All heavy atoms as an XYZ file, in Angstrom:
777
protein
N       0.834     -1.179      0.000
C       0.000      0.000      0.000
C       0.883      1.248      0.000
O       1.854      1.336      0.737
C      -0.891     -0.020      1.242
C      -1.854      1.139      1.273
S      -3.151      0.910      2.492
C      -2.463      1.827      3.842
N       0.590      2.193     -0.848
C       1.355      3.436     -0.950
C       1.269      4.219      0.356
O       0.293      4.116      1.095
C       0.828      4.279     -2.095
N       2.300      4.993      0.607
C       2.357      5.817      1.816
C       2.470      7.271      1.397
O       3.331      7.631      0.590
C       3.563      5.422      2.685
C       3.397      3.989      3.186
C       3.734      6.391      3.846
C       4.599      3.443      3.912
N       1.604      8.119      1.947
C       1.660      9.560      1.704
C       2.234     10.251      2.925
O       1.847      9.942      4.054
C       0.260     10.119      1.428
C      -0.241      9.744      0.058
O       0.326     10.237     -0.924
O      -1.198      8.947     -0.024
N       3.155     11.181      2.699
C       3.710     11.995      3.779
C       2.796     13.190      3.989
O       2.485     13.911      3.036
C       5.123     12.473      3.407
C       5.822     13.379      4.415
C       6.111     12.627      5.717
C       7.109     13.933      3.827
N       2.348     13.385      5.220
C       1.530     14.559      5.534
C       2.396     15.806      5.383
O       3.493     15.884      5.945
C       0.984     14.453      6.952
N       1.924     16.755      4.610
C       2.667     17.986      4.352
C       2.066     19.140      5.137
O       0.878     19.115      5.475
C       2.631     18.326      2.865
C       3.316     17.354      1.918
C       3.139     17.803      0.480
C       4.790     17.216      2.252
N       2.876     20.170      5.382
C       2.313     21.380      5.989
C       1.170     21.911      5.121
O       1.177     21.759      3.889
C       3.491     22.350      6.008
C       4.707     21.482      5.970
C       4.317     20.281      5.159
N       0.198     22.529      5.754
C      -1.012     23.000      5.083
C      -0.717     23.851      3.849
O      -1.337     23.680      2.812
C      -1.872     23.778      6.085
C      -3.200     24.228      5.514
C      -4.073     24.841      6.584
C      -5.379     25.394      6.125
N      -5.916     25.040      4.856
N       0.235     24.750      3.951
C       0.540     25.645      2.828
C       0.970     24.848      1.588
O       0.536     25.148      0.478
C       1.630     26.633      3.235
C       1.990     27.605      2.145
C       3.070     28.593      2.578
O       3.586     28.531      3.687
N       3.429     29.494      1.695
N       1.797     23.839      1.765
C       2.249     23.021      0.636
C       1.124     22.141      0.113
O       0.920     22.026     -1.102
C       3.451     22.167      1.042
C       4.742     22.932      1.304
C       5.783     22.030      1.952
C       5.281     23.537      0.019
N       0.377     21.528      1.015
C      -0.740     20.676      0.600
C      -1.799     21.495     -0.135
O      -2.315     21.069     -1.174
C      -1.345     19.979      1.811
N      -2.106     22.674      0.380
C      -3.106     23.528     -0.270
C      -2.657     23.988     -1.656
O      -3.485     24.274     -2.515
C      -3.426     24.747      0.597
C      -4.269     24.391      1.812
O      -4.753     23.246      1.906
O      -4.430     25.273      2.682
N      -1.341     24.047     -1.866
C      -0.809     24.453     -3.172
C      -0.796     23.277     -4.163
O      -0.390     23.441     -5.318
C       0.595     25.027     -3.015
N      -1.229     22.109     -3.705
C      -1.339     20.965     -4.609
C      -0.175     19.991     -4.582
O      -0.114     19.079     -5.410
N       0.754     20.143     -3.637
C       1.905     19.245     -3.566
C       1.554     17.989     -2.787
O       0.787     18.028     -1.837
C       3.084     19.954     -2.897
C       3.643     21.050     -3.735
C       3.353     22.376     -3.638
C       4.548     20.916     -4.819
N       4.032     23.074     -4.600
C       4.778     22.208     -5.341
C       5.192     19.834     -5.409
C       5.634     22.426     -6.414
C       6.037     20.059     -6.473
C       6.251     21.353     -6.964
N       2.155     16.868     -3.203
C       2.023     15.591     -2.502
C       3.380     14.904     -2.508
O       4.182     15.101     -3.424
C       1.012     14.677     -3.197
C      -0.401     15.180     -3.140
C      -1.377     14.292     -3.902
N      -1.191     12.882     -3.597
C      -1.382     11.886     -4.479
N      -1.747     12.147     -5.707
N      -1.211     10.631     -4.134
N       3.612     14.066     -1.501
C       4.823     13.253     -1.427
C       4.387     11.855     -1.049
O       3.640     11.673     -0.081
C       5.820     13.800     -0.384
C       6.986     12.844     -0.201
C       6.326     15.175     -0.789
N       4.842     10.857     -1.831
C       4.430      9.495     -1.527
C       5.526      8.497     -1.855
O       6.417      8.769     -2.663
C       3.136      9.143     -2.251
C       3.269      9.000     -3.753
C       1.951      8.807     -4.459
C       1.350      7.484     -4.138
N       0.106      7.194     -4.842
N       5.414      7.354     -1.210
C       6.200      6.182     -1.575
C       5.209      5.242     -2.234
O       4.246      4.802     -1.602
C       6.854      5.524     -0.355
C       7.837      6.485      0.317
C       7.555      4.229     -0.762
C       8.428      5.974      1.621
N       5.417      4.974     -3.499
C       4.503      4.119     -4.246
C       4.704      2.659     -3.880
O       5.775      2.260     -3.416
C       4.697      4.310     -5.743
O       4.377      5.632     -6.100
N       3.699      1.869     -4.145
C       3.780      0.454     -3.789
C       4.271     -0.426     -4.935
O       4.171     -1.627     -4.863
C       2.438     -0.041     -3.267
C       1.290      0.206     -4.223
O       1.518      0.794     -5.289
O       0.164     -0.174     -3.889
N       4.848      0.185     -5.965
C       5.357     -0.603     -7.098
C       6.798     -0.217     -7.433
O       7.186     -0.190     -8.579
C       4.462     -0.386     -8.312
C       3.048     -0.873     -8.079
C       2.166     -0.590     -9.261
C       0.762     -1.044     -8.940
N      -0.192     -0.683     -9.949
N       7.588      0.048     -6.420
C       8.962      0.533     -6.624
C       9.994     -0.539     -6.285
O      11.068     -0.236     -5.801
C       9.207      1.770     -5.750
C       8.208      2.884     -5.932
C       8.295      3.573     -7.292
O       9.144      3.191     -8.117
O       7.509      4.480     -7.513
N       9.689     -1.775     -6.537
C      10.518     -2.871     -6.052
C      11.943     -2.902     -6.591
O      12.838     -3.393     -5.912
C       9.846     -4.220     -6.356
O       9.648     -4.327     -7.761
C       8.514     -4.340     -5.640
N      12.193     -2.401     -7.786
C      13.537     -2.508     -8.367
C      14.269     -1.165     -8.467
O      15.405     -1.125     -8.899
C      13.498     -3.172     -9.762
C      12.982     -4.588     -9.663
C      12.663     -2.369    -10.722
N      13.644     -0.098     -8.061
C      14.274      1.215     -8.169
C      15.042      1.553     -6.893
O      14.763      1.004     -5.830
C      13.216      2.286     -8.425
C      12.560      2.133     -9.774
C      11.768      3.369    -10.169
O      12.163      4.476     -9.803
O      10.752      3.194    -10.842
N      15.998      2.484     -6.986
C      16.669      2.942     -5.771
C      15.637      3.543     -4.816
O      14.620      4.079     -5.255
C      17.623      4.030     -6.274
C      17.785      3.776     -7.729
C      16.510      3.143     -8.187
N      15.882      3.449     -3.519
C      14.939      4.005     -2.550
C      14.684      5.489     -2.804
O      15.617      6.288     -2.874
C      15.628      3.789     -1.212
C      16.538      2.625     -1.439
C      17.009      2.790     -2.860
N      13.404      5.832     -2.936
C      13.059      7.233     -3.209
C      11.607      7.509     -2.837
O      10.817      6.588     -2.631
C      13.265      7.562     -4.694
C      12.303      6.879     -5.600
N      12.454      5.563     -5.996
C      11.154      7.305     -6.183
C      11.460      5.234     -6.792
N      10.632      6.266     -6.922
N      11.299      8.782     -2.741
C       9.911      9.234     -2.644
C       9.596      9.956     -3.939
O      10.495     10.416     -4.645
C       9.661     10.168     -1.434
C       9.918      9.447     -0.133
C      10.491     11.429     -1.521
N       8.311     10.042     -4.242
C       7.878     10.768     -5.422
C       7.172     12.037     -4.977
O       6.245     11.987     -4.170
C       6.924      9.906     -6.282
O       7.600      8.688     -6.624
C       6.523     10.643     -7.551
N       7.669     13.158     -5.459
C       7.054     14.460     -5.205
C       6.123     14.722     -6.388
O       6.536     14.599     -7.540
C       8.128     15.565     -5.096
C       7.490     16.933     -4.917
C       9.094     15.257     -3.955
N       4.887     15.074     -6.083
C       3.869     15.182     -7.133
C       3.182     16.541     -7.072
O       2.828     17.017     -5.999
C       2.798     14.081     -6.958
C       3.446     12.706     -6.953
C       1.717     14.193     -8.021
C       2.552     11.609     -6.428
N       3.019     17.136     -8.236
C       2.162     18.311     -8.395
C       1.501     18.191     -9.760
O       2.181     18.154    -10.789
C       2.932     19.613     -8.304
C       1.981     20.810     -8.459
C       2.413     22.001     -7.683
C       1.320     23.058     -7.759
N       1.829     24.348     -7.393
N       0.194     18.109     -9.734
C      -0.614     17.879    -10.942
C      -0.096     16.636    -11.660
O      -0.115     15.565    -11.089
C      -0.622     19.105    -11.824
C      -1.282     20.306    -11.155
C      -1.400     21.478    -12.121
N      -1.790     22.678    -11.436
C      -0.955     23.637    -11.072
N       0.320     23.559    -11.366
N      -1.402     24.705    -10.437
N       0.359     16.782    -12.887
C       0.858     15.620    -13.628
C       2.380     15.500    -13.573
O       2.945     14.573    -14.158
C       0.410     15.685    -15.103
O       0.931     16.877    -15.693
C      -1.109     15.664    -15.211
N       3.046     16.405    -12.887
C       4.504     16.349    -12.764
C       4.911     15.480    -11.590
O       4.283     15.518    -10.533
C       5.085     17.751    -12.582
C       4.983     18.579    -13.833
O       5.097     18.068    -14.943
N       4.767     19.864    -13.677
N       5.982     14.715    -11.797
C       6.512     13.837    -10.755
C       8.027     13.950    -10.726
O       8.677     13.886    -11.768
C       6.118     12.387    -11.019
C       4.635     12.163    -10.898
C       4.263     10.744    -11.305
N       2.842     10.555    -11.112
C       2.305      9.967    -10.045
N       3.076      9.491     -9.109
N       0.995      9.862     -9.936
N       8.551     14.107     -9.515
C       9.985     14.159     -9.289
C      10.346     13.032     -8.334
O       9.701     12.861     -7.304
C      10.395     15.482     -8.638
C      10.142     16.710     -9.428
C      11.047     17.403    -10.183
C       8.913     17.459     -9.527
N      10.464     18.502    -10.747
C       9.148     18.565    -10.354
C       7.635     17.293     -8.996
C       8.172     19.495    -10.655
C       6.656     18.209     -9.299
C       6.930     19.304    -10.125
N      11.409     12.285     -8.640
C      11.887     11.244     -7.723
C      13.036     11.813     -6.899
O      14.006     12.328     -7.444
C      12.351     10.015     -8.497
C      11.222      9.339     -9.246
C      11.686      8.110     -9.997
N      12.809      8.430    -10.873
C      13.720      7.556    -11.275
N      13.662      6.296    -10.901
N      14.703      7.926    -12.073
N      12.897     11.716     -5.566
C      13.899     12.236     -4.623
C      14.534     11.048     -3.912
O      13.865     10.303     -3.195
C      13.228     13.186     -3.634
C      14.142     13.974     -2.763
C      14.886     15.063     -3.130
C      14.399     13.768     -1.379
N      15.587     15.541     -2.037
C      15.299     14.759     -0.954
C      13.936     12.834     -0.454
C      15.758     14.850      0.350
C      14.395     12.918      0.850
C      15.288     13.916      1.240
N      15.827     10.844     -4.154
C      16.558      9.688     -3.659
C      16.756      9.767     -2.150
O      17.253     10.776     -1.637
C      17.909      9.609     -4.379
C      18.608      8.305     -4.149
O      18.876      7.910     -3.033
N      18.928      7.631     -5.253
N      16.385      8.712     -1.445
C      16.526      8.680      0.008
C      17.959      8.412      0.440
O      18.319      8.720      1.574
C      15.596      7.620      0.604
C      14.105      7.919      0.479
C      13.275      6.696      0.859
C      13.727      9.115      1.330
N      18.777      7.848     -0.429
C      20.169      7.573     -0.063
C      21.030      8.818     -0.102
O      21.869      9.035      0.761
C      20.767      6.506     -0.977
C      20.202      5.134     -0.695
C      20.896      4.057     -1.493
N      20.360      2.757     -1.097
C      20.131      1.772     -1.933
N      20.407      1.915     -3.228
N      19.639      0.635     -1.501
N      20.846      9.654     -1.112
C      21.713     10.837     -1.216
C      20.958     12.162     -1.109
O      21.537     13.221     -1.300
C      22.560     10.800     -2.483
C      21.730     10.761     -3.749
O      20.522     11.024     -3.701
O      22.305     10.465     -4.813
N      19.682     12.102     -0.807
C      18.843     13.284     -0.622
C      18.988     14.274     -1.779
O      19.233     15.460     -1.598
C      19.141     14.005      0.708
C      18.768     13.225      1.939
C      19.854     12.246      2.327
O      21.000     12.636      2.486
N      19.522     10.984      2.477
N      18.792     13.752     -2.973
C      18.878     14.568     -4.184
C      17.856     14.057     -5.202
O      17.462     12.891     -5.162
C      20.281     14.498     -4.776
N      17.456     14.935     -6.102
C      16.537     14.528     -7.150
C      17.249     13.612     -8.131
O      18.427     13.799     -8.434
C      15.941     15.753     -7.841
C      14.933     16.447     -6.981
C      15.274     17.592     -6.281
C      13.648     15.948     -6.841
C      14.352     18.222     -5.462
C      12.723     16.571     -6.035
C      13.072     17.710     -5.334
N      16.532     12.636     -8.624
C      17.112     11.605     -9.480
C      17.033     11.931    -10.970
O      17.745     11.323    -11.768
C      16.400     10.273     -9.216
C      16.583      9.777     -7.791
S      15.506      8.391     -7.337
C      16.035      7.120     -8.462
N      16.178     12.850    -11.343
C      15.950     13.142    -12.755
C      16.117     14.636    -13.023
O      15.917     15.455    -12.130
C      14.526     12.723    -13.152
C      14.225     11.286    -12.745
O      14.903     10.380    -13.253
O      13.330     11.091    -11.905
N      16.453     14.960    -14.265
C      16.564     16.369    -14.656
C      15.237     16.959    -15.100
O      15.071     18.175    -15.108
C      17.571     16.520    -15.779
C      18.977     16.301    -15.320
C      19.912     16.885    -16.329
N      20.890     15.892    -16.751
C      21.660     16.041    -17.782
N      21.571     17.099    -18.533
N      22.530     15.123    -18.088
N      14.315     16.084    -15.525
C      13.000     16.550    -15.977
C      11.917     15.781    -15.261
O      12.025     14.567    -15.160
C      12.865     16.358    -17.485
C      13.759     17.303    -18.201
C      13.504     17.223    -19.671
N      14.426     18.126    -20.322
C      14.088     18.961    -21.263
N      12.861     19.017    -21.676
N      14.973     19.752    -21.807
N      10.918     16.464    -14.798
C      10.790     17.910    -14.808
C      11.881     18.550    -13.952
O      12.481     17.896    -13.113
C       9.402     18.175    -14.243
C       8.975     16.916    -13.582
C       9.786     15.806    -14.152
N      12.116     19.810    -14.186
C      13.179     20.548    -13.516
C      12.983     20.533    -12.004
O      11.967     21.021    -11.505
C      13.176     21.985    -14.036
C      14.257     22.850    -13.420
O      15.070     22.352    -12.616
O      14.291     24.052    -13.739
N      13.946     19.971    -11.248
C      13.827     19.966     -9.791
C      13.752     21.372     -9.188
O      13.258     21.544     -8.075
C      15.098     19.255     -9.328
C      15.532     18.442    -10.490
C      15.115     19.229    -11.704
N      14.196     22.372     -9.936
C      14.114     23.748     -9.460
C      12.684     24.238     -9.294
O      12.442     25.263     -8.642
N      11.725     23.497     -9.848
C      10.314     23.855     -9.709
C       9.749     23.454     -8.350
O       8.672     23.910     -7.967
C       9.492     23.195    -10.812
C       9.832     23.679    -12.204
C       9.067     22.926    -13.271
O       7.974     22.393    -12.988
O       9.570     22.861    -14.402
N      10.456     22.583     -7.633
C       9.995     22.140     -6.314
C      10.399     23.206     -5.292
O      11.574     23.582     -5.216
C      10.612     20.779     -5.945
C      10.165     20.336     -4.561
C      10.256     19.726     -6.994
N       9.452     23.693     -4.504
C       9.775     24.754     -3.534
C      10.843     24.304     -2.530
O      10.867     23.150     -2.093
C       8.444     24.995     -2.812
C       7.396     24.381     -3.648
C       8.043     23.301     -4.447
N      11.710     25.234     -2.179
C      12.758     24.948     -1.186
C      12.164     24.465      0.130
O      12.745     23.629      0.810
C      13.618     26.187     -0.943
C      14.611     26.422     -2.045
C      15.532     27.567     -1.706
N      15.456     28.474     -2.840
C      15.597     29.762     -2.777
N      15.842     30.350     -1.643
N      15.516     30.488     -3.862
N      10.998     25.001      0.470
C      10.352     24.598      1.718
C       9.990     23.107      1.701
O      10.080     22.432      2.729
C       9.075     25.422      1.966
C       9.311     26.903      2.142
C       9.446     27.659      0.807
O       9.151     27.091     -0.264
O       9.863     28.838      0.848
N       9.611     22.616      0.540
C       9.268     21.206      0.426
C      10.520     20.335      0.515
O      10.524     19.307      1.201
C       8.515     20.939     -0.877
C       8.094     19.496     -1.140
C       7.369     18.888      0.045
C       7.242     19.421     -2.380
N      11.592     20.755     -0.126
C      12.847     19.998     -0.045
C      13.348     19.985      1.402
O      13.778     18.942      1.909
C      13.907     20.574     -1.005
C      15.235     19.849     -0.842
C      13.421     20.477     -2.454
N      13.259     21.111      2.086
C      13.665     21.176      3.493
C      12.795     20.244      4.342
O      13.292     19.575      5.258
C      13.572     22.611      4.009
N      11.513     20.168      4.020
C      10.606     19.285      4.747
C      10.978     17.821      4.527
O      10.908     17.013      5.449
C       9.159     19.563      4.334
C       8.144     18.936      5.236
C       7.901     19.452      6.509
C       7.429     17.818      4.842
C       6.974     18.859      7.356
C       6.496     17.229      5.668
C       6.273     17.759      6.924
O       5.355     17.175      7.767
N      11.389     17.476      3.315
C      11.861     16.121      3.053
C      13.078     15.810      3.911
O      13.167     14.738      4.522
C      12.201     15.944      1.572
C      11.045     16.018      0.583
C      11.581     15.990     -0.850
C      10.043     14.909      0.811
N      14.019     16.749      3.978
C      15.213     16.565      4.809
C      14.844     16.387      6.279
O      15.379     15.518      6.960
C      16.161     17.760      4.660
C      16.913     17.769      3.342
O      17.169     16.686      2.779
O      17.258     18.876      2.871
N      13.918     17.215      6.753
C      13.499     17.149      8.161
C      12.820     15.827      8.495
O      12.871     15.377      9.638
C      12.532     18.289      8.481
C      13.149     19.661      8.472
C      12.099     20.760      8.476
O      10.908     20.490      8.767
O      12.475     21.916      8.187
N      12.170     15.225      7.525
C      11.418     13.987      7.741
C      12.111     12.761      7.169
O      11.472     11.718      6.969
C      10.017     14.141      7.143
C       9.181     15.083      7.975
O       8.584     14.676      8.959
N       9.173     16.355      7.604
N      13.402     12.870      6.927
C      14.149     11.777      6.315
C      14.020     10.477      7.110
O      13.765      9.415      6.533
C      15.617     12.159      6.136
C      16.505     11.109      5.479
C      16.008     10.781      4.071
C      17.947     11.590      5.435
N      14.157     10.530      8.428
C      14.077      9.308      9.242
C      12.721      8.624      9.074
O      12.639      7.391      8.959
C      14.350      9.623     10.711
N      11.650      9.392      9.031
C      10.304      8.846      8.834
C      10.186      8.197      7.462
O       9.626      7.099      7.324
C       9.251      9.960      8.987
O       9.348     10.497     10.299
C       7.848      9.455      8.729
N      10.726      8.860      6.450
C      10.655      8.338      5.089
C      11.482      7.060      4.938
O      11.049      6.100      4.295
C      11.102      9.402      4.093
C      10.206     10.638      4.023
C      10.886     11.747      3.238
C       8.851     10.287      3.425
N      12.661      7.039      5.542
C      13.517      5.851      5.492
C      12.816      4.678      6.174
O      12.793      3.564      5.640
C      14.886      6.134      6.139
C      15.667      4.847      6.383
C      15.692      7.087      5.272
N      12.234      4.917      7.335
C      11.526      3.854      8.052
C      10.367      3.317      7.211
O      10.147      2.110      7.138
C      11.022      4.381      9.391
C      10.368      3.344     10.239
C       9.968      3.911     11.588
C       9.295      2.841     12.436
N       8.888      3.357     13.737
N       9.630      4.207      6.564
C       8.505      3.787      5.722
C       8.998      2.967      4.536
O       8.434      1.913      4.211
C       7.720      5.005      5.250
N      10.056      3.447      3.853
C      10.601      2.703      2.712
C      11.076      1.320      3.155
O      10.742      0.308      2.551
C      11.743      3.468      2.050
C      12.335      2.672      0.923
C      13.283      1.690      1.008
C      11.960      2.738     -0.461
N      13.532      1.161     -0.237
C      12.743      1.782     -1.146
C      11.069      3.522     -1.181
C      12.641      1.589     -2.518
C      10.973      3.322     -2.555
C      11.747      2.366     -3.209
N      11.876      1.282      4.219
C      12.436      0.010      4.681
C      11.336     -0.958      5.116
O      11.472     -2.166      4.953
C      13.432      0.239      5.808
C      14.742      0.854      5.329
O      14.956      0.943      4.105
O      15.544      1.255      6.192
N      10.234     -0.436      5.639
C       9.109     -1.283      6.003
C       8.417     -1.872      4.792
O       7.961     -3.022      4.814
N       8.344     -1.096      3.713
C       7.705     -1.574      2.481
C       8.625     -2.472      1.662
O       8.165     -3.402      0.998
C       7.279     -0.382      1.615
C       6.096      0.375      2.155
S       5.663      1.786      1.112
C       4.955      0.961     -0.312
N       9.906     -2.163      1.670
C      10.873     -2.855      0.816
C      12.088     -3.324      1.624
O      13.210     -2.851      1.422
C      11.334     -1.925     -0.313
C      10.193     -1.410     -1.144
C       9.813     -0.075     -1.096
C       9.474     -2.268     -1.971
C       8.752      0.396     -1.860
C       8.413     -1.810     -2.729
C       8.061     -0.479     -2.671
O       7.008     -0.023     -3.421
N      11.903     -4.275      2.553
C      13.027     -4.714      3.394
C      14.167     -5.350      2.597
O      15.306     -5.370      3.059
C      12.383     -5.717      4.359
C      11.112     -6.140      3.709
C      10.664     -4.983      2.847
N      13.902     -5.841      1.390
C      14.944     -6.435      0.544
C      15.741     -5.375     -0.216
O      16.746     -5.682     -0.833
C      14.326     -7.425     -0.444
C      13.310     -6.778     -1.332
C      13.534     -6.159     -2.527
C      11.921     -6.624     -1.077
N      12.371     -5.642     -3.041
C      11.350     -5.915     -2.156
C      11.083     -7.018     -0.036
C       9.998     -5.598     -2.220
C       9.735     -6.705     -0.113
C       9.213     -6.005     -1.195
N      15.303     -4.115     -0.143
C      15.976     -2.992     -0.808
C      16.036     -1.811      0.163
O      15.461     -0.764     -0.090
C      15.210     -2.613     -2.081
C      15.913     -1.529     -2.891
O      17.081     -1.226     -2.676
N      15.183     -0.927     -3.810
N      16.725     -1.987      1.303
C      16.725     -0.926      2.319
C      17.502      0.307      1.861
O      18.360      0.233      0.974
C      17.405     -1.584      3.519
C      18.305     -2.611      2.919
C      17.566     -3.108      1.692
N      17.178      1.426      2.474
C      17.878      2.671      2.143
C      19.358      2.526      2.384
O      20.177      2.887      1.569
C      17.284      3.858      2.925
C      18.108      5.119      2.701
C      15.829      4.092      2.525
N      19.723      1.960      3.509
C      21.138      1.747      3.805
C      21.487      0.336      3.362
O      21.435     -0.598      4.132
C      21.406      1.939      5.296
C      22.861      2.066      5.611
C      23.028      2.641      7.003
C      24.426      3.106      7.257
N      24.763      4.371      6.700
N      21.822      0.202      2.088
C      22.104     -1.107      1.504
C      23.551     -1.506      1.672
O      24.349     -0.811      2.291
N      23.903     -2.638      1.064
C      25.264     -3.180      1.173
C      26.314     -2.208      0.667
O      27.387     -2.088      1.227
C      25.371     -4.490      0.405
C      24.625     -5.614      1.072
C      24.743     -6.899      0.308
O      25.719     -7.049     -0.456
O      23.867     -7.761      0.484
N      26.002     -1.476     -0.391
C      26.976     -0.537     -0.942
C      27.231      0.630      0.009
O      28.184      1.375     -0.131
C      26.552     -0.014     -2.308
C      25.314      0.859     -2.303
C      23.998      0.078     -2.329
O      24.002     -1.165     -2.352
O      22.948      0.717     -2.332
N      26.356      0.795      1.024
C      26.534      1.861      2.005
C      27.282      1.399      3.234
O      27.421      2.126      4.190
C      25.148      2.401      2.438
C      24.407      3.025      1.280
O      25.057      3.698      0.457
O      23.185      2.835      1.184
N      27.732      0.131      3.227
C      28.522     -0.350      4.351
C      27.766     -1.255      5.308
O      28.330     -1.697      6.305
N      26.512     -1.556      5.066
C      25.789     -2.504      5.916
C      26.304     -3.903      5.658
O      26.778     -4.214      4.584
C      24.281     -2.485      5.569
C      23.515     -1.553      6.476
O      24.151     -0.859      7.272
O      22.262     -1.516      6.347
N      26.171     -4.740      6.642
C      26.571     -6.139      6.458
C      25.359     -7.002      6.311
O      24.308     -6.736      6.693
C      27.403     -6.603      7.646
C      28.705     -5.810      7.706
C      29.557     -6.261      8.883
O      29.301     -7.315      9.494
O      30.502     -5.569      9.176
């Protein structure tokens, strides 16, 4: 089941959403930032956008800061959904 991150009212009212989809089994750990039909993938391992298009500069700084502030919550949610593909994988030094 997909997980939505509760956003501050101002961001939610502006139409922004952040979710972990339930069909991301083979992709690097990430959340999807959504506004209308635009989607940005934000990598949970390096806290950076994964794609150049749509332009990540269109995502408000306040939303990116909110992702950073809630990183632990997002990592826990991802790892709960995809324990075989944890955020801190073998390449990050886990055994």
